[in-house]
TIVO-973079 format. One record per residue (C-alpha): residue number from 1; chain; y negated, x, z. Coordinates in steps of 0.2 Angstrom, whole numbers, plus 2048, in hexadecimal, padded with zeros to 3 digits. Layout:
<atoms>
<atom resi="NUM" chain="A" y="Y" x="X" z="Z"/>
...
</atoms>
This chain:
<atoms>
<atom resi="1" chain="A" y="C4E" x="F22" z="1A9"/>
<atom resi="2" chain="A" y="C60" x="F1D" z="1AC"/>
<atom resi="3" chain="A" y="C6A" x="F12" z="1A0"/>
<atom resi="4" chain="A" y="C72" x="F03" z="1A9"/>
<atom resi="5" chain="A" y="C7E" x="EF6" z="1A3"/>
<atom resi="6" chain="A" y="C7E" x="EE5" z="1AA"/>
<atom resi="7" chain="A" y="C8E" x="EDB" z="1A8"/>
<atom resi="8" chain="A" y="C8E" x="EC9" z="1AE"/>
<atom resi="9" chain="A" y="C92" x="EB8" z="1A7"/>
<atom resi="10" chain="A" y="C82" x="EB0" z="1AD"/>
<atom resi="11" chain="A" y="C74" x="EB2" z="1A1"/>
<atom resi="12" chain="A" y="C67" x="EAF" z="1AF"/>
<atom resi="13" chain="A" y="C6F" x="EBC" z="1BA"/>
<atom resi="14" chain="A" y="C6F" x="EC9" z="1AB"/>
<atom resi="15" chain="A" y="C5D" x="EC5" z="1A8"/>
<atom resi="16" chain="A" y="C57" x="EC6" z="1BA"/>
<atom resi="17" chain="A" y="C60" x="ED7" z="1BC"/>
<atom resi="18" chain="A" y="C5A" x="EDE" z="1AB"/>
<atom resi="19" chain="A" y="C48" x="ED9" z="1B1"/>
<atom resi="20" chain="A" y="C4A" x="EE2" z="1C1"/>
<atom resi="21" chain="A" y="C52" x="EF2" z="1B9"/>
<atom resi="22" chain="A" y="C46" x="EF3" z="1AB"/>
<atom resi="23" chain="A" y="C37" x="EF1" z="1B7"/>
<atom resi="24" chain="A" y="C3E" x="F00" z="1C1"/>
<atom resi="25" chain="A" y="C3D" x="F0A" z="1B1"/>
<atom resi="26" chain="A" y="C4F" x="F09" z="1AB"/>
<atom resi="27" chain="A" y="C57" x="F06" z="19A"/>
<atom resi="28" chain="A" y="C62" x="EF7" z="19B"/>
<atom resi="29" chain="A" y="C70" x="EEF" z="191"/>
<atom resi="30" chain="A" y="C79" x="EDF" z="195"/>
<atom resi="31" chain="A" y="C89" x="ED6" z="191"/>
<atom resi="32" chain="A" y="C90" x="EC5" z="195"/>
<atom resi="33" chain="A" y="CA3" x="ECA" z="194"/>
<atom resi="34" chain="A" y="CAD" x="ED9" z="199"/>
<atom resi="35" chain="A" y="CB2" x="EDC" z="187"/>
<atom resi="36" chain="A" y="CA0" x="EDC" z="182"/>
<atom resi="37" chain="A" y="C9C" x="EE7" z="191"/>
<atom resi="38" chain="A" y="CA9" x="EF4" z="18D"/>
<atom resi="39" chain="A" y="CA3" x="EF5" z="17B"/>
<atom resi="40" chain="A" y="C91" x="EF9" z="181"/>
<atom resi="41" chain="A" y="C98" x="F05" z="18E"/>
<atom resi="42" chain="A" y="CA1" x="F0F" z="181"/>
<atom resi="43" chain="A" y="C92" x="F0E" z="175"/>
<atom resi="44" chain="A" y="C83" x="F11" z="181"/>
<atom resi="45" chain="A" y="C8C" x="F1B" z="18F"/>
<atom resi="46" chain="A" y="C81" x="F15" z="19D"/>
<atom resi="47" chain="A" y="C7E" x="F1E" z="1AD"/>
<atom resi="48" chain="A" y="C81" x="F0E" z="1B8"/>
<atom resi="49" chain="A" y="C8A" x="EFE" z="1B6"/>
<atom resi="50" chain="A" y="C86" x="EEE" z="1BF"/>
<atom resi="51" chain="A" y="C95" x="EE2" z="1BD"/>
<atom resi="52" chain="A" y="C98" x="ED1" z="1C3"/>
<atom resi="53" chain="A" y="CA8" x="ED3" z="1CD"/>
<atom resi="54" chain="A" y="CB1" x="EC4" z="1C5"/>
<atom resi="55" chain="A" y="CB0" x="EC1" z="1B3"/>
<atom resi="56" chain="A" y="CBD" x="EB6" z="1AB"/>
<atom resi="57" chain="A" y="CC2" x="EC2" z="19D"/>
<atom resi="58" chain="A" y="CC9" x="ED1" z="1A7"/>
<atom resi="59" chain="A" y="CD0" x="ED7" z="1B8"/>
<atom resi="60" chain="A" y="CC1" x="EDE" z="1C2"/>
<atom resi="61" chain="A" y="CCA" x="EED" z="1C9"/>
<atom resi="62" chain="A" y="CD2" x="EF2" z="1B9"/>
<atom resi="63" chain="A" y="CC1" x="EF2" z="1B0"/>
<atom resi="64" chain="A" y="CB9" x="EFD" z="1BD"/>
<atom resi="65" chain="A" y="CC8" x="F09" z="1BB"/>
<atom resi="66" chain="A" y="CC5" x="F09" z="1A8"/>
<atom resi="67" chain="A" y="CB3" x="F0D" z="1AA"/>
<atom resi="68" chain="A" y="CB7" x="F1C" z="1B6"/>
<atom resi="69" chain="A" y="CC5" x="F22" z="1AB"/>
<atom resi="70" chain="A" y="CB9" x="F23" z="19C"/>
<atom resi="71" chain="A" y="CAA" x="F2A" z="1A6"/>
<atom resi="72" chain="A" y="CAF" x="F30" z="1B8"/>
<atom resi="73" chain="A" y="C9C" x="F33" z="1BC"/>
<atom resi="74" chain="A" y="C96" x="F21" z="1B8"/>
<atom resi="75" chain="A" y="C90" x="F17" z="1C7"/>
<atom resi="76" chain="A" y="C96" x="F06" z="1C9"/>
<atom resi="77" chain="A" y="C8F" x="EF7" z="1D3"/>
<atom resi="78" chain="A" y="C98" x="EE7" z="1D5"/>
<atom resi="79" chain="A" y="C90" x="ED6" z="1D8"/>
<atom resi="80" chain="A" y="C98" x="EC9" z="1E2"/>
<atom resi="81" chain="A" y="C97" x="EBB" z="1EE"/>
<atom resi="82" chain="A" y="C9A" x="EBE" z="200"/>
<atom resi="83" chain="A" y="CAA" x="EB5" z="1FF"/>
<atom resi="84" chain="A" y="CB3" x="EC2" z="1F4"/>
<atom resi="85" chain="A" y="CB3" x="ED0" z="201"/>
<atom resi="86" chain="A" y="CC5" x="ED5" z="1FE"/>
<atom resi="87" chain="A" y="CC2" x="ED7" z="1EC"/>
<atom resi="88" chain="A" y="CB2" x="EE1" z="1EF"/>
<atom resi="89" chain="A" y="CBC" x="EED" z="1F9"/>
<atom resi="90" chain="A" y="CC9" x="EEF" z="1EB"/>
<atom resi="91" chain="A" y="CBB" x="EF2" z="1DF"/>
<atom resi="92" chain="A" y="CB4" x="F00" z="1EA"/>
<atom resi="93" chain="A" y="CC5" x="F08" z="1EC"/>
<atom resi="94" chain="A" y="CC7" x="F07" z="1D8"/>
<atom resi="95" chain="A" y="CB7" x="F11" z="1D6"/>
<atom resi="96" chain="A" y="CA7" x="F06" z="1D9"/>
<atom resi="97" chain="A" y="C9A" x="F0E" z="1E3"/>
<atom resi="98" chain="A" y="C91" x="EFF" z="1EA"/>
<atom resi="99" chain="A" y="C90" x="EEC" z="1EA"/>
<atom resi="100" chain="A" y="C82" x="EDF" z="1EA"/>
<atom resi="101" chain="A" y="C85" x="ECE" z="1F2"/>
<atom resi="102" chain="A" y="C7E" x="EBF" z="1E8"/>
<atom resi="103" chain="A" y="C71" x="EB9" z="1EA"/>
<atom resi="104" chain="A" y="C68" x="ECA" z="1EC"/>
<atom resi="105" chain="A" y="C56" x="ED0" z="1EE"/>
<atom resi="106" chain="A" y="C4D" x="EDA" z="1E1"/>
<atom resi="107" chain="A" y="C4B" x="EE8" z="1EE"/>
<atom resi="108" chain="A" y="C5E" x="EE9" z="1F1"/>
<atom resi="109" chain="A" y="C61" x="EEC" z="1DF"/>
<atom resi="110" chain="A" y="C54" x="EF9" z="1DD"/>
<atom resi="111" chain="A" y="C59" x="F03" z="1EC"/>
<atom resi="112" chain="A" y="C6B" x="F02" z="1E8"/>
<atom resi="113" chain="A" y="C68" x="F08" z="1D6"/>
<atom resi="114" chain="A" y="C5C" x="F16" z="1DB"/>
<atom resi="115" chain="A" y="C68" x="F1C" z="1E9"/>
<atom resi="116" chain="A" y="C77" x="F1D" z="1DD"/>
<atom resi="117" chain="A" y="C6D" x="F25" z="1CF"/>
<atom resi="118" chain="A" y="C66" x="F32" z="1DB"/>
<atom resi="119" chain="A" y="C78" x="F38" z="1E0"/>
</atoms>
């Protein structure tokens, strides 16, 4: 069982992701802001973080760098719309391992998470 942190300002998105992840046998925590997410990250030390690329309270690339600085082995998946491709590439260069395009399908989330946790 992996520990996964979901950070997104949409309560519906967090709920949906948590249901998918828990159904797949993972332990899941969620936060509505990057500040809350960082606190949970340091407390729970998750194996994987799924983060909305743009949340109003922090620079998306700097947050990824902060996660990787504290735990270089943590896997990071960013979620975004297809219109934010340039920022997705910056996030990957900063240390994110993959991305999910909103709206996504359950299978996409499950396969992405399983693949990253297996490596």
